[in-house]
N, C-alpha and C positions, 0 to 999 in steps of 0.2 A: 785711509788713515787709521792708525791706531796709538793711543797714546800709553807708553810703559808704565805700568803701575804694581805695587804690590801691598799686599795687608798685614799687618803685624797685630796677631788674635795672642788669645790668652787660652790656657786652660781653664784660668777662674782669674779673679779678681784676687791683684795682691802678688801674684805670679814675676811682674816686673815687665808687663809689656811697655810701659810708658818708659821708662825707663833704656829699655832697648830700644823703642821708636826713638828719644832723642837721640839717641847714641848714633843712631845710625843717619837720621836728619842731619844732624852733625859733619858727620866723616862724610856725607853722601855729597854735602852741598859743597865741599871742598872739591868734587870733580866735576860736577851740575848743577842745572837749577833745579830744585826740588819745590813740588806743590805738597804741602802737608794739607791732610783728611785726618777728621774723626769721626768716627760712627757714633752717632747719638746723641744725645742735649748735653752736651759737655763745654764749657768756657775755661776750666783752669788750664785742663791738659790742651786746649787749642792755644793758648798765649803762650806758653812753652813754647811749641811748634816754631808760631808765628816769631820769637825773640831769635829760636834758634835759625830760621831760614830767610828772616827778611820778607816772606811770603805770606799772607795773611792765612791760617789755617781755616778750612772752612767743616762743616757740619754736614753729615750724610745719614741720613734718617728716615728709612721707608715706613716708620710708623707715620709719624708727623706729616710727611710726605709722599706722594706717589710711586713707584718704580721709574715710571719714565720723568719724573722732576728729579730725583736723583741721578740719574744718567745725565739729563741735560745740565745739571748745575758742575757734575763733574767734567763734562766734555767743556761747557763755557769756561770752568778755573782753571784747566790742564791748558788752554793757550798757550801762553809763556813760558812751559815748563819742559824739562826732559824726562820727568819722573815724577810719579804720583805714590805719594807713601800714604798709609791708611792706617790708621791706628786704631785697632777694634774696641770694642766696650766688654764689659767683664769676661763672662767666659765665650767661647768662640760661639755656643750655640742658641747663648742664655738673649732672650728678647724684651718682647710687650707682654710675655705669660700668654697671649694668645696660638700662638705658633712658633716653631722655631723660625718659620720663614716670615718673620715681621719684628723688624728691629733688631735684630741678632748681626752679628758682625757677619756669620755664614749666610746672612739674606742679602746683605747687600755687597757682599764679594761675589755674591751668584749674580746678582742685578746688574753689577761691571765686570761679570766676567774676570775676575781678578783673582791669580794667585794669590795662596794664602802662606804666611810661615808662622807655626805655631811657637808660641813660647812656654818652655815647663820649666817647671821649678825643680832641680837637681837634686834638691837637699834631702838626703835621709833614703835617697834610692839610689838601685842600681838595675840590673836585668828588668824589673818590672815595669823601669819607665816602657820601655816597649809595648808591652800591654796597654798602658795609657794610651800611648799615643797612637797602637792600631785600633783603639776603640774610637777614639778623633777621625781616622781616615775611614773608616767603615761606617759611622754612625750615617753619612751623610754621600751615599756616591757621585753625586752631584757636583760636590763642591771640588774645586783646586788647591787640595792639601800639598803644597810640594815639598815643603820641607817643615825644622825646626830648627829652633836655638835655644840654648839650654841655659837658663840662668842659675845662679844661688849654686854653683858648684866647689865642692873643695879643694880640686886642684886640677894640673892640666891631664893627669893621670886618671884622676875621677871621670873627667868629661870623655877621655877618649873609651872609657866600659860604657858608660850611655850611649856613645855614639855607635859605636859597635853591636849595641844590642840593638838600638833604634832601627839602623840601615841593615840588618841582619835578618830582621822578624818582621821589617814592615815596608811599604814603597817609599817613605820618605828618605831626603838626604838633610844629614845635620851640617849646617851651615858655623855653626861659631857656638863661644860660650860667653857668659860672664860669671866671674866667680863671687861667693857670698860678698856682703859689704862692700859692693864695690865703690868706688871713689865719688860715683856721680848722683849716689843715692838721695833723694829728695825728701824731705819731713812733710808730714800730714796732719790734716786737722780737721775739722768738722765737716766739713764740703768738701775733702777730697786731700789732694796735695796741697802746701801752703804756697801761696800764687808766688808767679814768675816776679812780680814786682815788690815784693816785700823778701826776695833774696838777695842778699847780700855779696854773698860769695857764688853768685849762679856760674859767673863768666871762668872760675876756676874749677866748678864741678862741672861743667859742660866739657872744659878744655881737656880733665882726667879722665872722663869718661869717654870722649873723643878716641884717645890715646887707646882706651882698654878695648874700646870695638874695632880700632883701626888693625891690633894686634891679634885677636883672637875670633872676628867675626870674616867670613869670606865675601865681601865686597862686591867682588867682581861676580860671584856666582849668584848672589843676590840680583846683581843688575839684570843678567841673562835672564836669570826667573822672571824680571817685570818687561821685559821687553818679548816674552813669548805670550804675546796675548792677541785677540781676537779682534777684527777691523771694528772702528767706532762706527755707530751711526750716526754722521754727522748732524744729517738732517734733526736731530734731535738739538742739534746744537740752541741754545736759548737766546736769541735774539732779544738786541734791549727793548723794554716796554716802553710803549708810548708816552710820551710825556703829557702827564694830565695839566700842571700848571707849572709858569716857570718864573723865579723871581723867587720862590718858596724857600725859605731858611726855618730849620728845625736845629733847634739846640740840644746837645745830647751831653748830660755829665758824668765826664770820663777822667777817672785818676783810680788812687788804691781803692778806694772806697765803692766806684760805680764802674764797673767793667765787662760784666754780662750781656755780651749782644752778640746776636749771630753775625758774622760778617755780609752774608747774604740778603739781610733785613737792611742793611746799610747801603748796600748797593742798588737794593730795589728802591729805596726812597730815591735814591742820585738819580738813577733812571727815570723816575716817573716826574722828574724837574726838581727836586729838592737841594739846596745846598745845606752842606752838615757844619755846626759849630760846634766845636767838643769844648767844654769848659771844665773845669774843678771846683764842686763845691767844698773843697778843704781847703784849697790854696788859694783860688782867684776872689778877689773881693768886690769884682763887679761881673753882671751876666754879660754875656754877647752882645752887642749894642740891637742887633738884627733877630727878633725871634717872633714867627707865626706858629709854633709847634713846639713843646718841651716833651723828648721822650727818656722817661727815667729808666735806667736799666736795674739790673741786680746787681749784686756783689756783696761786700762785707761792710755794711753800715758799723753792724755790731763794734766790729774791730778798730773803728776811728771815729766813733761816738763823741768822744771830748773833744777833736778837730772840727768836725760837724756843728758840734752845739758852739763853739766859740767863734766861729765866723757868721757875727752875728750881720754884717752887710750882706752877705750873699743870701743869706734866710730871709730876709727883710726884702731884700729886691726880688728874689724869684715870689715869697709870699703875694704882694703885689701885684705880679702879673696874673698869679693866679687867680687871684681878687677881679683882677679888668676881664677875665675870661678869654684867658689865653686855653687854647684847647691842648692835653695832654694823655698820655699814657704814660704809667708805673708799674713795672713789675717787681716783684718778689721786694729785692732791697730799695728798689726807688718808692715800692709803698711804705716800705719802715720809714725812710726818710720825712714822708710828706705826714706822717703823725705826729701830734703834740708830743709825744714821749717814746722815746726807745730805752729798753732795760737790756742790758748784757747779759753774759751766763755768770756774771760776778754779783749781780743785782743791782747794779750801779746803773741809776738813770739818768738819762740825757734828753736836754731839750732839743728838738727836732725844726720843721719848721714850722707845722702848725695848722698844716691847711686841712688835714682830716683828725675830727674830733675822736678823741681816744691814742692808743697806745700798742706796741707791738712789744712783745717780751721774749727772751731767747729764751730756749727749752734745751734741756739734756739731750733730749733724743730727737729724731726725726717726728715731724708733726705731720707733713706729708711727703708723699715721695712716686711717683711714674707718671704714665701716661695717663692722659683724661681725654675727654671730649667735653668739647666748651660749647655751650649754649647762650647768646645775650637774650637776658631777660628784661632790657630795655632797650628803647630806641636809643642810639649812642654815638660820639663820634667813631666807632669802630664799625656801624651798620644797623641793621635796624633788627628789631627785636624779633628772634629767632635765627639771627646769623648764627652759624655755627665752624669750629673749627676744631683741629687736633693742639695739645697744647701737653707741658711738663710741668710736673713741679717737683720742688725738692728744698725742701726750706726748715730750719731748726727754730722756728720760732711762729709765736702765734697773735692773733691780731684781735683785740678789743675797741671795734670801731665804731660808733653810732653814725651811721649813714645808709641806703639802702643798697641791695647788695645786687651786684649787677649779674653777673654770673651764676649759671647754672651749671655742675660738671656734674661727668658721670665715670665711672670704671666699669670698665668690661671685659671679663676675661672668660675666651671660650663661648663667647656669644650669651653671656650672662651678666645680668648687671649684678657688679658686688658690691659698690658705695655710688651713693648721690649727693650730693651736699649745694650750698649756697655758697658765695666767695665771692670777692672783688667787689668795690664800691665805687658808687657814681655820686659827683659832687660837680657843680658848674659846670664846664666844658670839657671834662674827661672823666676816665676812668681807672681806678689805681686797684692792684689785684694781687696774689701770690704768682698766677699761672705766668709761665714765661711762654710767648708768642714767636713761631714761624712763621713769618708773612707769607711764603709760598704755600703752606699748608691750605689759605684762602686767600689768593693776592687782591681780592677785593678790601681788605684788612687795611693795606696800605694804599690803596687808592684812596678809600675813603678818609685815612689820615691828611692824604695831599690836600683833598678837597674842603676837610675841616681847618687846615691852614691857609688856603687861597683864600675860603670866607672872612677869616678871621682876619687876612692879609687886607682885603676888600675892605672892612668894618674898620679900621684903622687909617685908611685913606680918606676914607670919608669924613670923617670925624674933623 
């Protein structure tokens, strides 16, 4: 059996692959069941995918995960879909820095035997576009680069010139175009696109973008490309993990401020026996009735600092649970929420939960970015000292916190150690830090979370 699939990759960041992907997801969803995916550690683009298709978008990352796990997660999440559409990351061959075959769109496409459609910026170029495309085709002969979509063209006549050049001088086919300043473009800010949660006119933008896609892009041709794939090894299908403990309840902040979660992480927790309860630290006044663990994900707490500060009952109840010993994990924005103080980009200070002694301060530039190897420096709810996994960081803030650091991070490029430092903080029955964890990097992390929740639940019953 084979699952139809296609990857939308870019010449570089900023060429419009997310816009093209969004339009294709919307247009194809009118014809068939579409499962969206995103290469790399991204939460914002996946939220758009999910909104458009009604199916949770999944991350495919062969730095954080091994190739067999990437294949298995793809097959697992395709079981109810008719086509998989994968959005690439950065430029087609841009990866983790170790090689083009780790963390790049091209590497994931080869792992999945996936045909690639390259998005090219057509502004300010004519025949030279053929040399650009030919370079991408010839760079890796093992990659199945099947076609091109040209973005930001001046007119249909301009596109026809580019199409003729590409199809004359290269082996790939042009499948259509979008014009400059297309009607479905999305604004950006410090962590990428403005999140779907905050786009008041999103439905209109998607409607207009879909109309342009249907008019100017050969959807039927792309579907045929997606169908022309090899058989999938169904033995790689990842069966549900064995239940560790039943009747375990994990509370998850989920709203405009906190929504950076890998969907496969949440699925894994459920497969191991947990029931998930989502709540809003912005809008809700009370916490979920049953909580054995709290998983604070990342997001944009700095954008909603005032609303978070003013929800006194929520902060009070969460702080009380942490003081009572509930186990927890906090990532990035979750770390910021647990501090005493959060200072936004304008210098305005907001009082947060107050669990961690210290503050987080927003910065104008990125403080940490990229893939790292993480090792636990202490025994914690995540595992024993020395436990390791691969992680990703991407944040515009700096922490000034007075608690022991639990994470040792190393950045390695081409086999050489280029950076190492301590971060992450341990207090009470949990840890908080900037790194984002993918539980399939080391499934023992998820197992240990369930065990910590089970132990807490047992202690409550014994009181």
